[in-house]
C-alpha positions in Angstrom: -67.3 88.7 83.8 -64.0 90.5 84.2 -61.4 88.5 86.4 -59.3 91.5 87.5 -59.8 92.2 91.1 -60.1 96.0 91.3 -60.9 95.9 95.4 -58.0 96.8 97.0 -55.6 97.9 94.5 -53.7 100.8 95.2 -53.4 103.5 92.0 -49.9 102.8 91.3 -50.0 98.9 90.8 -50.9 96.9 88.2 -54.0 95.3 88.7 -53.8 91.3 89.6 -55.6 88.4 87.3 -57.9 86.0 88.8 -57.6 82.5 88.7 -60.1 82.2 85.4 -57.6 85.0 83.8 -55.1 82.9 84.7 -56.7 79.9 83.5 -57.5 81.6 80.1 -54.1 82.8 79.8 -52.1 79.5 80.3 -54.8 78.0 78.1 -53.5 80.4 75.3 -49.9 79.7 76.1 -50.6 75.7 75.9 -52.2 76.7 72.6 -49.3 78.4 71.0 -46.2 76.1 72.9 -48.7 72.9 70.9 -48.2 74.0 67.8 -44.5 75.0 68.3 -44.1 71.5 70.0 -45.7 70.0 67.2 -43.8 71.9 64.5 -40.0 71.6 66.3 -40.3 68.1 67.3 -41.3 64.6 66.3 -44.2 64.1 68.6 -47.7 64.6 67.5 -50.4 66.7 68.3 -52.0 64.3 70.6 -48.9 63.6 72.5 -48.0 67.3 72.9 -51.5 67.8 73.9 -51.7 65.6 76.8 -48.6 66.7 78.1 -49.3 70.4 78.2 -52.8 69.0 79.8 -50.8 68.0 82.6 -48.5 71.0 83.2 -51.5 73.4 82.7 -53.5 71.3 85.8 -50.1 71.6 87.8 -50.1 75.3 87.2 -53.6 75.5 88.4 -53.0 73.4 91.3 -50.2 75.7 92.3 -52.3 78.9 91.3 -55.0 77.6 93.9 -52.6 76.5 96.6 -51.0 80.5 96.2 -54.8 81.9 96.6 -56.0 79.9 99.7 -53.1 78.3 101.7 -52.5 80.4 104.9 -49.1 81.3 104.5 -47.7 83.2 101.4 -45.5 82.0 98.9 -44.7 83.0 95.3 -46.8 80.8 92.5 -44.0 79.6 91.4 -42.9 78.1 94.5 -46.3 76.3 94.5 -46.2 75.0 90.9 -42.6 73.6 91.0 -43.6 72.0 94.3 -46.3 70.4 92.8 -44.2 69.2 89.7 -41.7 68.3 91.9 -43.9 66.0 94.1 -45.8 64.8 90.9 -42.4 63.3 89.3 -41.3 61.9 92.5 -40.8 58.1 92.3 -42.6 57.1 95.2 -45.7 59.3 94.0 -48.3 56.9 92.5 -48.6 57.5 88.6 -44.9 59.6 88.4 -44.1 57.1 85.6 -46.8 58.0 83.0 -46.7 62.0 84.1 -43.2 61.6 83.0 -43.9 59.9 80.3 -46.6 62.3 79.1 -44.6 65.6 79.9 -41.6 64.0 78.2 -43.3 64.7 75.0 -43.1 68.6 75.4 -40.2 70.3 74.7 -38.9 73.0 77.2 -37.8 75.3 74.8 -41.2 75.4 72.6 -42.6 76.3 76.0 -40.2 79.0 76.5 -40.4 80.4 73.3 -43.6 82.1 73.6 -43.1 83.3 77.2 -39.8 84.7 76.4 -41.7 86.7 73.2 -44.1 88.2 75.5 -41.8 89.2 78.3 -40.3 90.7 75.7 -42.7 93.0 74.6 -44.7 93.3 77.7 -43.5 96.8 78.7 -45.4 98.3 81.8 -46.1 102.5 82.2 -43.9 102.4 85.0 -41.0 100.8 82.8 -41.6 103.3 80.0 -41.6 106.7 82.7 -38.0 105.2 84.0 -36.8 104.8 80.3 -38.1 108.3 79.9 -36.3 109.5 82.7 -33.4 107.7 82.2 -32.2 109.4 78.9 -30.1 108.1 76.3 -27.7 107.2 79.1 -29.7 103.5 79.8 -29.2 102.8 75.5 -25.8 103.3 75.7 -25.5 100.7 78.9 -27.5 98.4 77.4 -25.8 98.5 74.0 -22.7 97.8 76.3 -24.1 94.9 78.8 -25.7 93.3 75.7 -22.3 93.0 73.5 -20.3 92.2 76.7 -23.1 89.6 77.0 -22.8 88.2 73.8 -18.7 88.4 73.6 -18.7 86.3 77.1 -21.0 83.6 75.7 -18.8 83.2 72.5 -15.9 83.1 74.3 -16.8 80.7 76.9 -18.4 78.6 74.0 -15.0 79.0 71.9 -12.7 77.7 75.4 -15.2 74.6 76.5 -16.7 73.4 73.4 
């Protein structure tokens, strides 16, 4: 029942998820994105659901290719390739795919992913922060302040 492979994992490595766990995790993200998409846009639940199912299928095909292709590419490369091929003008059904996926707002997809990335801290990252001490907090504040001020300046000049 456990989809985490533990057979050839070194003790210092994070466990890798199997396809079933990836499918379940993507389904949870799609459910959260569906709620956000319905609230944030004028799209109905069925419109967003069909688009998210298409995106989920593309992701799973990319994950299968990552696992079973004889040469190794990151899953994001395979998923991107599947998405590009599925929406090329000469691909049969691409107009339908584009129409259905156009009902999914990218920002509502990115929000739960970015929220998870913001709170997901691995043991290794905590050890790095402990070893760095207070200096890393000063650097982080300066970097965030510089990014904010730089973005505000660019927006003020060009917008």
